[in-house]
C-alpha positions as CSV (number, residue, x, y, z in Angstrom):
1,M,311.4,146.6,76.1
2,T,311.7,148.3,72.7
3,M,309.8,151.5,71.8
4,E,307.8,149.4,69.3
5,S,306.8,146.8,71.8
6,A,306.0,149.4,74.4
7,T,303.8,151.3,71.9
8,G,302.1,148.0,71.0
9,S,301.4,147.2,74.7
10,A,299.9,150.7,75.3
11,A,297.7,150.3,72.2
12,G,296.5,146.9,73.4
13,A,295.8,148.3,76.8
14,N,293.7,151.1,75.4
15,R,291.8,149.0,72.9
16,R,288.1,148.8,73.6
17,Q,287.1,145.2,74.4
18,E,284.8,143.7,71.9
19,R,281.5,142.3,73.1
20,V,281.0,138.6,72.1
21,V,277.8,137.0,71.0
22,V,276.5,133.6,69.9
23,T,275.1,133.6,66.3
24,G,274.9,129.9,65.4
25,M,274.7,126.5,67.0
26,G,274.9,122.9,66.0
27,A,274.5,119.7,67.9
28,I,274.9,115.9,67.5
29,T,273.6,114.2,70.7
30,P,271.9,111.1,72.1
31,L,268.7,113.2,72.1
32,G,268.9,114.2,68.5
33,N,271.2,115.3,65.7
34,D,270.4,119.0,65.6
35,A,270.1,121.7,68.2
36,E,266.3,122.0,68.0
37,T,265.6,118.3,68.3
38,F,268.0,118.1,71.2
39,W,266.4,121.0,72.9
40,S,262.8,119.9,72.5
41,R,263.6,116.4,73.9
42,L,265.7,117.9,76.7
43,V,262.8,120.2,77.8
44,R,260.4,117.2,77.7
45,G,262.7,115.3,80.1
46,E,263.4,112.5,77.8
47,S,266.4,110.2,78.2
48,G,268.8,109.4,75.4
49,I,270.4,106.5,77.3
50,S,269.9,103.0,76.0
51,V,271.4,99.6,75.8
52,I,274.6,99.4,73.8
53,D,274.1,97.4,70.6
54,A,277.2,98.3,68.5
55,F,279.2,95.5,70.1
56,D,278.7,92.6,72.5
57,T,278.6,93.8,76.1
58,S,277.7,90.4,77.7
59,R,281.1,90.3,79.5
60,F,281.0,94.0,80.6
61,K,279.9,95.3,84.0
62,T,278.1,98.2,82.3
63,R,276.0,97.8,79.1
64,I,274.4,101.2,78.6
65,A,275.4,104.5,77.1
66,G,274.1,107.8,75.7
67,I,274.3,106.8,72.0
68,V,274.0,109.0,68.9
69,R,271.4,107.3,66.8
70,D,270.4,107.7,63.1
71,F,273.7,109.4,62.1
72,D,274.7,108.2,58.6
73,A,278.2,109.5,58.0
74,K,278.3,108.1,54.4
75,E,275.1,110.0,53.5
76,R,276.4,113.2,55.1
77,F,280.0,113.2,53.8
78,G,280.1,110.5,51.1
79,L,281.8,107.1,51.4
80,K,285.3,108.2,50.7
81,E,285.4,111.2,53.1
82,A,283.5,109.3,55.8
83,R,286.0,106.5,55.8
84,R,288.9,109.0,56.4
85,M,287.3,110.4,59.6
86,D,286.8,108.9,63.1
87,R,283.4,109.4,64.5
88,F,284.5,112.2,66.8
89,S,285.5,114.2,63.7
90,Q,282.3,113.2,61.9
91,Y,280.2,114.5,64.7
92,A,282.2,117.8,65.0
93,L,282.0,118.5,61.3
94,A,278.3,117.8,61.1
95,A,277.7,120.1,64.1
96,A,279.9,122.8,62.7
97,D,278.0,122.6,59.4
98,Q,274.7,123.1,61.2
99,A,276.2,126.0,63.2
100,L,277.4,127.7,60.0
101,K,273.9,127.4,58.3
102,H,272.2,128.6,61.5
103,S,274.5,131.7,61.7
104,G,273.8,132.7,58.1
105,I,277.5,133.5,57.6
106,D,278.5,134.0,54.0
107,L,282.0,132.5,53.9
108,E,282.8,134.5,50.7
109,G,281.9,137.8,52.4
110,I,284.2,137.6,55.5
111,D,287.9,138.0,56.2
112,K,288.9,134.4,56.7
113,E,292.2,135.5,58.4
114,R,289.9,136.6,61.2
115,L,287.9,133.4,61.3
116,G,289.1,130.8,63.8
117,V,288.2,127.3,65.1
118,Y,288.5,126.3,68.8
119,V,287.2,122.7,69.1
120,G,288.7,120.0,71.3
121,S,288.2,116.3,72.0
122,G,289.0,114.5,75.2
123,I,289.8,111.1,73.8
124,G,290.1,111.6,70.0
125,G,289.9,108.7,67.6
126,L,289.7,105.8,70.1
127,Q,287.7,103.5,67.9
128,T,290.0,104.0,65.0
129,L,293.0,103.2,67.2
130,M,291.3,100.0,68.4
131,D,290.4,98.9,64.9
132,Q,293.9,99.4,63.5
133,H,295.4,97.7,66.4
134,D,293.4,94.6,65.5
135,V,294.6,95.0,61.9
136,L,298.2,95.1,63.1
137,R,297.9,92.0,65.3
138,E,295.8,90.0,62.8
139,R,297.2,91.0,59.4
140,G,300.6,92.6,60.1
141,P,302.1,96.1,59.9
142,D,301.9,96.4,56.1
143,R,298.1,96.5,56.4
144,V,297.8,99.3,59.0
145,S,296.1,102.3,57.5
146,P,298.4,105.2,56.6
147,T,295.5,107.5,57.8
148,L,295.5,106.0,61.4
149,V,297.4,108.9,63.0
150,P,295.5,111.8,61.3
151,M,292.2,110.0,62.1
152,M,292.9,109.5,65.8
153,I,294.7,112.7,66.9
154,A,292.5,114.9,69.0
155,N,293.1,118.1,67.0
156,M,291.7,116.6,63.8
157,A,288.1,117.8,64.4
158,A,289.3,121.4,64.6
159,A,291.5,120.9,61.6
160,L,288.8,119.5,59.5
161,I,286.4,122.2,60.4
162,S,289.1,124.8,59.6
163,I,289.6,123.1,56.2
164,K,285.9,123.0,55.5
165,L,285.4,126.7,56.4
166,G,288.7,127.9,54.9
167,A,289.4,129.4,58.3
168,L,292.9,131.0,58.2
169,G,292.8,132.4,61.8
170,S,293.8,130.7,65.0
171,T,292.8,127.1,65.2
172,L,293.2,125.3,68.5
173,S,292.2,122.0,70.0
174,P,292.3,122.4,73.8
175,V,292.6,119.2,75.8
176,T,291.2,119.7,79.3
177,A,289.3,116.4,79.6
178,C,285.6,116.8,80.2
179,S,285.9,120.6,80.5
180,I,287.0,121.0,76.9
181,G,283.8,122.5,75.6
182,N,283.9,125.4,78.1
183,T,287.6,125.8,77.7
184,A,287.2,126.2,74.0
185,I,284.3,128.6,74.3
186,G,286.0,130.6,77.0
187,E,289.3,131.0,75.2
188,A,287.5,131.8,72.0
189,F,285.5,134.5,73.9
190,H,288.7,136.1,75.2
191,H,290.3,135.9,71.7
192,I,287.5,137.8,70.1
193,Q,287.1,140.1,73.0
194,A,290.7,141.2,72.5
195,G,290.0,142.0,68.9
196,R,292.1,139.2,67.4
197,A,289.3,137.5,65.5
198,D,285.8,138.4,64.2
199,I,284.3,134.8,64.4
200,V,285.4,131.6,66.1
201,F,283.6,128.2,65.9
202,A,284.0,126.8,69.4
203,G,283.0,123.7,71.3
204,G,283.8,120.0,71.7
205,T,283.3,116.5,70.5
206,D,283.9,112.9,71.5
207,A,282.9,109.4,70.5
208,A,284.1,107.3,73.4
209,V,281.4,104.6,73.4
210,A,283.9,101.8,72.7
211,E,284.8,98.5,74.2
212,I,288.1,99.7,75.8
213,S,286.7,102.8,77.4
214,L,283.6,101.0,78.7
215,A,285.9,98.4,80.2
216,S,288.2,100.9,81.8
217,F,285.5,103.1,83.3
218,S,283.6,100.0,84.5
219,N,286.7,98.6,86.2
220,A,287.1,101.9,87.9
221,T,283.6,101.5,89.3
222,A,282.7,104.9,87.9
223,L,279.7,103.8,85.8
224,S,276.1,103.2,86.6
225,T,275.0,99.5,86.4
226,R,271.3,100.1,86.1
227,H,271.0,97.9,83.0
228,D,267.4,97.1,83.5
229,E,266.4,100.8,83.5
230,P,268.7,102.7,81.2
231,A,266.6,105.8,81.2
232,K,266.9,106.0,85.0
233,A,270.6,105.3,85.2
234,S,271.9,108.9,85.1
235,R,270.5,110.6,88.2
236,P,272.6,113.6,89.2
237,F,272.1,114.7,92.8
238,D,269.8,111.8,93.6
239,A,270.7,109.8,96.7
240,C,270.5,106.5,94.7
241,R,273.0,107.6,92.0
242,D,275.6,104.9,91.3
243,G,277.9,106.4,88.7
244,F,277.8,108.2,85.4
245,V,276.8,107.0,82.0
246,I,279.2,107.2,79.0
247,G,277.8,109.4,76.1
248,E,278.9,110.8,72.8
249,G,278.3,113.7,70.5
250,A,279.4,117.2,69.5
251,G,278.3,120.8,70.4
252,I,279.6,123.7,68.3
253,L,278.7,127.4,68.7
254,V,279.5,130.3,66.4
255,L,281.0,133.1,68.6
256,E,281.2,136.5,66.9
257,S,282.1,140.0,67.9
258,L,279.0,142.1,68.4
259,S,280.2,144.7,65.9
260,H,280.8,142.2,63.2
261,A,277.4,140.4,63.8
262,L,275.5,143.7,63.7
263,R,277.3,144.8,60.5
264,R,276.1,141.6,58.7
265,G,272.6,141.7,60.2
266,A,273.0,138.5,62.1
267,T,270.4,137.1,64.5
268,I,272.0,137.2,67.9
269,L,271.1,134.3,70.2
270,A,272.9,135.3,73.4
271,E,276.0,137.1,74.7
272,V,279.1,135.5,76.3
273,I,280.2,137.7,79.2
274,G,282.6,135.7,81.4
275,Y,285.0,132.8,81.6
276,G,286.9,131.4,84.5
277,A,289.3,128.4,84.7
278,S,291.2,126.8,87.5
279,S,293.0,123.6,88.6
280,D,292.2,121.5,91.6
281,A,295.9,120.5,91.9
282,Y,294.6,117.6,93.8
283,H,294.2,114.2,92.1
284,M,294.4,112.5,88.7
285,V,290.7,111.6,88.6
286,A,289.0,112.5,91.8
287,T,287.5,116.0,92.2
288,H,288.4,118.1,95.2
289,P,286.0,116.9,98.0
290,E,285.1,120.4,98.9
291,G,284.9,121.6,95.3
292,D,287.7,124.1,95.8
293,G,288.7,124.3,92.2
294,A,285.1,124.5,91.0
295,Y,284.5,127.4,93.4
296,R,287.5,129.3,92.1
297,A,286.6,128.8,88.5
298,M,283.0,130.0,89.1
299,K,284.3,133.0,91.1
300,T,286.7,133.9,88.4
301,A,284.1,133.7,85.7
302,L,281.8,136.0,87.6
303,L,284.6,138.5,88.1
304,D,285.4,138.3,84.4
305,A,281.8,139.0,83.6
306,G,281.5,141.8,86.1
307,V,278.5,140.0,87.6
308,R,277.6,139.6,91.3
309,P,276.6,136.2,92.5
310,D,273.1,137.4,93.3
311,E,272.6,138.4,89.6
312,V,272.9,134.8,88.4
313,D,269.5,133.3,87.5
314,V,270.3,129.8,86.4
315,I,273.2,127.3,86.7
316,S,273.9,124.5,84.3
317,A,275.7,122.0,86.5
318,H,278.5,119.6,85.5
319,A,276.7,117.0,87.6
320,T,277.8,113.7,86.2
321,S,275.8,111.5,88.7
322,T,278.8,110.4,90.7
323,E,278.7,110.3,94.5
324,L,281.6,112.7,95.2
325,G,281.3,114.9,92.1
326,D,277.7,116.0,92.7
327,K,278.4,116.7,96.4
328,S,281.5,118.7,95.8
329,E,279.8,120.8,93.0
330,T,276.9,121.5,95.3
331,A,279.3,122.5,98.1
332,A,281.1,124.9,95.7
333,I,277.8,126.5,94.6
334,K,276.8,127.0,98.3
335,R,280.2,128.5,99.1
336,L,280.1,131.0,96.2
337,F,276.4,132.0,96.3
338,G,275.7,131.6,100.1
339,P,272.0,131.6,101.0
340,A,271.1,132.7,97.5
341,A,272.2,129.3,96.2
342,Y,268.9,127.9,97.3
343,R,266.9,130.2,95.1
344,I,268.9,129.5,91.9
345,P,267.6,126.7,89.6
346,V,270.4,124.2,89.0
347,T,269.8,122.0,86.0
348,A,271.8,118.9,85.0
349,N,271.6,118.0,81.3
350,K,273.6,114.8,81.8
351,S,270.6,113.2,83.5
352,M,269.3,112.8,79.9
353,T,272.3,112.7,77.7
354,G,274.8,110.9,79.8
355,H,278.3,112.3,80.0
356,L,279.5,113.4,76.6
357,F,283.1,114.0,77.8
358,G,284.7,116.6,75.5
359,A,281.4,117.4,73.9
360,A,279.6,118.1,77.2
361,G,280.4,121.8,77.5
362,G,279.5,122.7,74.0
363,V,276.2,120.8,74.1
364,E,275.3,122.2,77.5
365,A,276.2,125.8,76.4
366,I,273.6,125.3,73.6
367,A,271.0,124.3,76.1
368,L,271.9,127.4,78.3
369,V,271.5,129.7,75.2
370,K,268.1,128.2,74.6
371,T,267.1,128.7,78.2
372,L,268.0,132.4,78.0
373,Q,266.1,132.7,74.8
374,T,262.9,130.9,75.8
375,G,262.9,131.3,79.6
376,I,262.6,127.5,80.0
377,V,264.9,125.7,82.4
378,P,265.2,122.0,81.5
379,P,264.7,119.5,84.3
380,T,267.1,117.2,86.1
381,I,265.3,113.9,85.6
382,N,265.4,110.9,87.9
383,Q,265.1,112.9,91.1
384,E,263.4,110.4,93.3
385,T,265.3,110.2,96.6
386,R,266.6,113.3,98.2
387,D,270.3,113.5,99.2
388,S,270.8,115.5,102.4
389,E,274.1,116.9,101.0
390,C,272.6,117.8,97.6
391,D,269.8,120.0,98.7
392,L,269.6,122.8,96.1
393,D,266.8,123.4,93.6
394,Y,267.7,121.0,90.8
395,V,264.5,121.6,88.8
396,P,263.3,118.0,89.6
397,N,261.8,116.0,86.8
398,K,259.8,118.7,85.0
399,A,260.9,121.8,83.0
400,R,260.2,125.1,84.5
401,Q,259.2,128.5,83.0
402,A,261.4,131.2,84.4
403,N,262.8,134.6,83.2
404,P,266.5,134.2,83.4
405,T,268.9,136.9,82.2
406,I,272.2,135.6,83.3
407,G,273.3,131.9,83.3
408,M,276.4,130.0,84.3
409,S,277.6,126.7,82.9
410,N,280.1,124.5,84.7
411,S,282.4,121.9,83.2
412,F,285.1,119.9,85.2
413,G,287.5,117.3,84.0
414,F,290.0,114.6,85.0
415,G,293.2,116.0,86.2
416,G,291.4,118.8,88.1
417,H,290.6,121.0,85.1
418,N,287.7,123.4,85.7
419,A,286.1,125.7,83.2
420,V,283.1,127.9,83.7
421,I,281.3,130.3,81.2
422,V,278.7,133.0,81.9
423,L,276.1,133.8,79.3
424,K,273.6,136.7,79.2
425,K,270.3,137.1,77.4
426,Y,270.7,139.5,74.5
């Protein structure tokens, strides 16, 4: 090691860690296309799941989804720009714009070399790929769009946000399947905490309500088939759950060092205090039956936060409404929290939104911030039949007034990726 690198290491070790806070939020969801509408409907226990009408589903085993409604990309971005973005990028850019306005950041008054973007997508521009594949087969290679690749690659949402903001700092697009939102928030938290950035826009986005994804998940028997009652299809922890519901959207948060936020007089919404990640190292799609990876990610997040299990007041569960997934997450919570697990409210936003894939962690983090601000814990709807193996307090069917100070949010993904964040009331 050179003297220079040794000095640098020592300086890094002695650097005071920055506290990290949330100063802005933006959401595009099946419950509404801004954070406040999403939150108000979530608290009321409304479902955003409906029959798919964007394409013919008559031959599909599943015909329902959590669909973003009333989103006019042409009106938001203009016809030319909208046509050059897949929906997952459109959702992300719209959510980031909301988060920017909410934060009150003056882009001309900050150091853009210390402004970053950590936004990922699990599936990327799936619809664009399908559309251009049809063009290739029907009209030939000369008619395939030259913008196909930049429209479909999963990093493009982060890139477009960076371009829009003029962000010159670190821009990453983590790909950890359905745990992407928490991965992005957690990594951004550590990046700011280490003093490497002042502000990072962090979260996730996905637009996977498409024929090919619906067919694949249906054939894997992973999806609910409650076509006659779409609003009751997603039922995490309920004994009669029969699979998850595909959803779409974006959730973006503005993370900022506390010192920077205070200097500019920002309104602080909550504090990020911990992050933990792990791998199941078990199976391509199935979660570990005992929730081992989930347990380790939650444990690591609490250690990172310097928080004891008995200090956690609310848990936002991953809870997709699958038979094994809900049981294993419940088992992991019991293992970590012991008898205290039964006193902690566990809420499952996906009961109302469906599974937003890469967008889930960001959207659910927004809900957790609102819970810490307002003291209201959203319900887990469709709790009708008790499952003996899922016997925690899932805030059944009706929101609850509480006084939480510390909240944990879980996100798990295909391949065994687990990411957990811990937030604190500011």
